[in-house]
N, C-alpha and C positions, 0 to 999 in steps of 0.2 A: 549381862553376859556371864555365863557359867565360868566359875574359877577353874583355871587349868591346874591339874594336879599331876604329880609324877606318878607313873604306873610302874610299880616294881616288877610287874610280870612282863614288861616290854622294854627292858633296858638294852641299850646297845652293848654288844659283847666287847667290842673294841672301839675305844675312843682315841683319836689322834689329835694333837694340839700343836698349832704353830704359835709359839709364844712370842708375839710381836709387840713392840712398843716400849721396851725398857728405856731406850735412849730418848725418845720423844717425851716420855713420862718425866724423866729427869730434867731435860732441858726446859720443860714447861714450869719447873719448880726452881730453876736456877741452880740445878745440881749438875754434876758431871755424869757423863754416860755410864761410867763405872758404878757410880752410886745407884743409878737406875738398875743395872744388872744385879747389884746386891739386893735391892728391894724385890726384884723378880724372884729371887731365891725363896723368899717367904711364900710367894704364890705357889711355887713348885711344891713346897712342903705341904701346904694346905690342900692342893688339888690331889696329890698322891693319897693323902689320908682320906679325902672325901670320896675319891673314886673307889677306894677300897670299902669304905663304909657303905656306899650305895650298892655295891655288888658288881661293878664293872670288872670284867675278866681280864682285859688287856688295856693298858694305857701307854701310848707312845708319845713321847715329848721330843719336839724338834729343838735340840739343845744347841747344836753347832752345825752349820751347813758347810759344804765344800767352799762356797763363795765367801763365808765368814773369814777364811784365811787371808782374804784381801783387805781386811780392816787394818787400821793402825796397830802396830805390834803391841803397844801398851794395852789396847782393848782386848786383843787376842789373849795376851798373858792373863789379864784379869778374868776372862771367861774361863780359862783353864783352871785358874785358882779356885773359882767358884765351884767348878765340877769336883775338884779335889776336896773342897770344904764340905760339899754336900755328902760325898761318900763318907768322909770322916764322921760327920755329925748325925747322919740319918741311917746308916746301914744297920745299926742295932734295932732301931724301931721298925724298919722295913722288914728285917729278918723275923722279929717277934710277931709281926702281923702276917707272916706267911706269904710275903711278896717276893717274887723271883725277879732278880735284876738281869736284864740283857742289854746289849749295845749293838747297834747296827751302823755301818758306814765303813769308810776306809780307815779302820782303827790303827793301822800301822803308822798313820800320820799324827796320831795323838802323842804328845810327849811321853817318853818312856816311863818316868816315875808315876805319872797319873794313870797311864795304861796299866801298869802292874797293879796299882791299887784297885782300879776298876775290875781287873781280872780276879783279884782276891774276893771282891764283893760278889761278882757273878758266880764264882765257884761256891762261895759260902751259902748263897741262897738258891742254888740250883734245884734242890729238892722241894722248894716251897711251891704250893699249888693253889693259893687263894686268889692271887692276881699276878700278872706279869707286867712289870714296869720296864719299858724299853726306851733307852736313850739313843736318839739319832745323833751321832757324833761324827764330824768330818763326813757328813752324809749329803748325797745328792741323788735324786730319783733317777736322773739320766745316767749317772755313773753306776748306780746299782744295776740298771738294765744292761749297760755296757759290760759290767763284770759277769753278769749272767750269760751274755752272748759269748764272752771269751771261754767260759766253761763248756758251752755247747760246741764251740769251734774246736777246742782241744779234744773233746770226746770224738767229734767227727774225724779229725785228723789222725787219731789213734785207731780208727776203724771200729770203735765201740758204738757209734751212733750213725744211723741212717737219716739223711735230711728229711725223708718222708715221715719220720717218727716225731719231728718237732711240731708241737702244738702248744696251746696256751698252758695246759697242765704241766708240760715239761719245762717250759720257760719259767713258770711260777716256782717250780721245784728247785731252780737254780738261784733264786733270790736269797737275800741275806738270812731271813728267818722264815723258811717256807712252811713251817708247821703252824704259824700264827694265822688266825682268820684275818681277812681284809677288814680295814676300818669301817664300821657302820656309820660312824659320825666323825667328821673332821671339823674342828673348832679353830677359828683364827681370830685372835685378838688384834687390836690396833687399827681396826677400820680399813684394812687393806683387802681388796678383793682379788687375790691371786693365790695360787698354791705354792709358789716359790720352790719348785723342784723337789717337792716333798711327796714321797710314796706314790710316784706318778702311775706305776702299774696298779698298786693296791687300791687307790681311791677311785677306780673307774665308776663304781656305783655307790660311793659314799655320799650320805647327806652332808651338806656343808652349812655350817652356822658361823656367821661373821658378827662380831660385836665391836662396837666403838671403844670399849674399854681397852686401856693399855694393860699389858700383862701384869705389872705390879699390883693392879687393883683387882685382879680376878680372884674370886673366892668361891666357896662351896655353893652359895646360892646361884652364882652365875653358871656353874657347872650344871646344877639342877635345871636352871632355865634353859640351857642349851639342850639338855636331854628331853625336856618337855617339848621344846620346839621340834626335836627329832621325832618324837612320838606322835606329832600331828601330821607327819608326812605320809603319803602313800607310796610305798616302795614297790614299783612295778617291774623292775628289771626287764624292760622291753615289752611287757604284757600290757594289755588294756586294763582299765579299772574293773570292767566286768569280769575279766579272767581272774584278776586277783581276788575279787569278792567270791567268785565261784570256787576257787581252789583253796582259799584261806591262806595262800602264800603271799609273800611280798611285804608282810607287816614287820614292824620293828622286832 
């Protein structure tokens, strides 16, 4: 069998990751769930560096979902402290590497001190253009769509929008970061086969890669493996294989 190699000419522009399995990783080792989240932070560091080195243009990490607010308060507090720690320890390197930080979600629900620190990092890196690093925080895909609909309703009620003008392009323009391309590749760790309310609008045509690895064990080679898997897929976007071959479109 021919060895599969990474093609640098066919990288996904946007990789989104559901970072699952910190708690199960810890429990299998007799550790606390919070120790699992601490271990997962090292995976975040390596994957951000690796995505940048490989030439990925956008990396979105599902850091904290709307549903995560329902976890025990001690675990919620620990996750917020990890976000705070990541910003403190990594923003210098992220900035040096030309990476722009963004955040999506209902950010007004994030504790004030952490939100302010995140805002400073976002503003500091705003002009960077080598890669965009997006943290999905207090995020839910359904909630994002609801918030987009509210914008459209407000426009309609003010007389600035006619219902007949509403189409997919207009709805997409009301999402949290409408200038970013939709994810080409969605990676989920932790062996779970669900999208967990993540980027529901944007992943309509994303290729999905699921790995049994728990997030704390995910490293550069696993990102490379996921991208190689992506590069084996035929992306048809509703066309037939023959149409894709004839047009040259639909490839990674």
